[in-house]
C-alpha positions as CSV (number, residue, x, y, z in Angstrom):
1,X,26.0,-41.7,68.8
2,X,27.6,-41.1,65.4
3,X,27.9,-37.6,64.1
4,X,27.0,-37.0,60.5
5,X,29.1,-34.4,58.7
6,X,27.1,-31.9,56.8
7,X,28.3,-30.7,53.4
8,X,27.7,-27.2,52.3
9,X,27.9,-26.0,48.7
10,X,27.3,-22.9,46.8
11,X,24.5,-23.2,44.3
12,X,25.3,-21.2,41.2
13,X,22.7,-20.8,38.4
14,X,23.2,-23.4,35.7
15,X,23.1,-20.7,33.0
16,X,26.3,-19.0,34.4
17,X,29.6,-20.7,34.3
18,X,31.7,-20.8,37.4
19,X,34.5,-18.5,36.4
20,X,36.6,-15.6,37.5
21,X,34.2,-13.0,36.2
22,X,31.4,-14.4,38.5
23,X,33.6,-14.1,41.6
24,X,34.6,-10.5,40.7
25,X,31.0,-9.5,40.7
26,X,30.7,-10.6,44.3
27,X,33.3,-8.0,45.4
28,X,32.5,-5.1,43.2
29,X,32.2,-1.8,45.0
30,X,30.9,1.6,43.9
31,X,33.5,4.0,42.5
32,X,33.9,7.1,44.6
33,X,33.2,10.4,42.9
34,X,36.1,11.8,40.9
35,X,35.5,15.3,42.2
36,X,34.7,16.1,45.8
37,X,31.7,18.5,46.3
38,X,32.9,22.1,45.9
39,X,36.3,21.1,44.5
40,X,37.5,22.3,41.1
41,X,36.8,20.1,38.1
42,X,39.9,18.7,36.4
43,X,39.5,20.9,33.3
44,X,39.0,24.1,35.3
45,X,42.0,23.4,37.6
46,X,44.2,22.7,34.6
47,X,43.0,26.0,32.9
48,X,43.8,28.0,36.1
49,X,47.3,26.4,36.6
50,X,48.2,27.0,33.0
51,X,47.1,30.6,33.2
52,X,49.2,31.2,36.3
53,X,52.2,29.5,34.7
54,X,55.5,27.9,35.6
55,X,57.8,29.6,38.2
56,X,54.9,31.2,40.1
57,X,54.3,30.8,43.8
58,X,50.7,29.7,44.7
59,X,48.7,28.7,47.7
60,X,46.7,25.5,47.2
61,X,43.6,24.8,49.4
62,X,42.5,21.1,49.4
63,X,39.3,19.4,50.5
64,X,39.3,16.9,53.2
65,X,37.5,13.6,52.6
66,X,34.5,14.9,54.6
67,X,34.2,17.9,52.2
68,X,35.6,20.6,54.4
69,X,38.5,22.8,53.4
70,X,41.9,22.1,55.0
71,X,42.8,24.9,57.5
72,X,46.3,25.5,56.2
73,X,46.9,25.9,52.4
74,X,50.1,24.4,51.1
75,X,52.4,26.9,49.4
76,X,54.3,25.7,46.3
77,X,56.3,27.0,43.4
78,X,55.0,25.6,40.1
79,X,58.0,23.9,38.4
80,X,56.2,21.8,35.8
81,X,52.8,21.5,34.1
82,X,52.0,18.2,32.4
83,X,49.0,16.9,30.5
84,X,47.3,15.4,33.5
85,X,49.2,17.0,36.5
86,X,51.4,19.8,37.7
87,X,54.4,19.6,40.0
88,X,55.0,22.1,42.8
89,X,58.1,22.6,44.9
90,X,57.1,23.2,48.6
91,X,58.2,26.6,49.7
92,X,59.6,27.3,53.2
93,X,62.3,30.0,53.1
94,X,63.1,29.8,56.8
95,X,63.6,26.1,56.7
96,X,65.8,26.3,53.7
97,X,68.0,28.9,55.3
98,X,68.3,27.0,58.6
99,X,69.1,23.7,57.0
100,X,71.7,25.4,54.7
101,X,73.7,26.3,57.8
102,X,74.1,22.7,59.1
103,X,73.5,19.3,57.6
104,X,73.0,17.9,61.1
105,X,69.9,20.0,61.9
106,X,66.5,18.6,61.3
107,X,63.5,20.9,61.4
108,X,59.9,19.9,62.0
109,X,58.4,22.8,60.1
110,X,56.3,21.9,57.1
111,X,58.0,22.2,53.7
112,X,60.6,20.7,51.5
113,X,60.5,18.4,48.5
114,X,58.1,18.4,45.5
115,X,54.5,17.2,45.1
116,X,52.7,16.0,42.0
117,X,49.0,17.2,41.9
118,X,46.8,15.3,39.4
119,X,44.1,17.4,37.9
120,X,41.6,14.5,38.1
121,X,42.1,13.8,41.8
122,X,39.2,16.2,42.5
123,X,40.4,17.3,45.9
124,X,41.6,20.9,45.2
125,X,39.2,23.7,46.3
126,X,41.2,26.6,44.9
127,X,44.6,27.8,43.8
128,X,45.6,31.4,44.4
129,X,48.7,33.4,43.5
130,X,50.7,33.9,46.7
131,X,50.7,37.4,48.2
132,X,54.5,37.6,47.7
133,X,54.0,37.5,43.9
134,X,51.4,40.2,44.1
135,X,53.6,42.5,46.2
136,X,56.5,42.1,43.7
137,X,54.5,43.8,41.0
138,X,53.8,46.8,43.2
139,X,57.5,47.7,43.9
140,X,58.8,51.2,43.1
141,X,62.2,51.0,41.4
142,X,62.8,54.8,41.2
143,X,62.2,55.2,44.9
144,X,64.6,52.4,45.8
145,X,67.2,53.9,43.3
146,X,67.1,57.2,45.2
147,X,67.7,55.4,48.5
148,X,70.7,53.4,47.1
149,X,72.2,56.6,45.7
150,X,72.1,58.2,49.1
151,X,73.7,55.2,50.9
152,X,77.4,55.2,51.7
153,X,79.6,52.1,51.4
154,X,80.0,50.4,54.7
155,X,76.6,51.5,56.0
156,X,74.3,49.1,57.9
157,X,71.2,48.4,55.9
158,X,67.9,46.5,55.9
159,X,66.7,45.0,52.6
160,X,63.7,43.1,51.4
161,X,63.8,41.3,48.1
162,X,62.2,38.3,46.4
163,X,64.5,35.4,45.9
164,X,63.5,33.3,42.9
165,X,65.7,30.4,44.0
166,X,64.2,30.2,47.5
167,X,60.7,31.0,46.1
168,X,60.0,33.6,48.8
169,X,60.9,36.9,50.5
170,X,64.3,37.5,52.0
171,X,64.3,40.1,54.7
172,X,67.9,40.8,55.6
173,X,70.2,43.0,57.7
174,X,73.8,43.6,56.7
175,X,76.3,46.0,55.2
176,X,76.5,47.7,51.8
177,X,79.8,46.7,50.3
178,X,79.7,48.0,46.7
179,X,77.4,50.0,44.4
180,X,77.4,51.2,40.8
181,X,74.8,53.8,40.0
182,X,75.4,53.5,36.2
183,X,74.8,49.8,36.0
184,X,72.5,49.8,39.1
185,X,74.5,46.8,40.5
186,X,75.3,46.6,44.2
187,X,76.7,44.0,46.7
188,X,75.7,43.4,50.3
189,X,76.8,41.1,53.0
190,X,73.9,39.8,55.1
191,X,74.3,38.6,58.7
192,X,70.6,38.2,59.4
193,X,67.9,36.7,57.2
194,X,64.3,36.4,58.1
195,X,65.2,36.8,61.8
196,X,67.7,33.9,61.6
197,X,71.3,34.9,62.5
198,X,73.7,33.4,60.0
199,X,76.7,31.4,61.2
200,X,78.6,32.6,58.1
201,X,77.7,36.0,56.5
202,X,76.1,35.7,53.0
203,X,77.4,37.9,50.2
204,X,74.6,38.8,47.7
205,X,74.9,40.5,44.3
206,X,71.8,42.4,43.3
207,X,70.6,44.7,40.5
208,X,67.9,47.3,40.9
209,X,66.3,46.4,37.5
210,X,66.9,42.7,37.3
211,X,66.4,41.8,41.0
212,X,63.0,42.0,42.6
213,X,63.9,44.4,45.4
214,X,60.9,45.6,47.5
215,X,62.6,47.8,50.2
216,X,65.9,49.2,51.1
217,X,66.8,51.4,54.1
218,X,69.7,52.5,56.3
219,X,69.8,51.3,59.8
220,X,69.8,54.3,62.2
């Protein structure tokens, strides 16, 4: 018995030409919302970031695709603000200190690099100035000045200060090497930073007025 081959064809309306536009209509999908429910609108996010300003350390809470906030905010230092985005340098002081001691070490801790955040992405729930930035404004220079004046050269000290290059707090232990109470300059050698023992001691030059020093004490 001979089989008859069946031919199939697509019947297009005679009034519409068979062209690229027709096929594109077949595969059109609905555009997803530009802003996730609960997230900041582009204009509001841009306004808040500009108000905070470059050089500030902030915590960014983003929205998951299902509309729930991410559990861990990402901490960045704002390094640039553009017309449609801002750029943040991911802050992780401990990682930075550890990696500076050996190029061969690789750390799995979050951090490192820069990220561009587009205002129109619609996935940021909130941006908040990091607690470190708030604490810096509460420091008492006169009290720290009295402590420095009472310290002797060669004494073991603990110090806490905000490092602008690292973008976070440095809590160190070391030795006071020099001090000048007229200029308020002093020099210390740190052997421990944020509970990380340094392979090579780090010499740090600070100034009570220019450096953001939060605490200074003698080790008893």
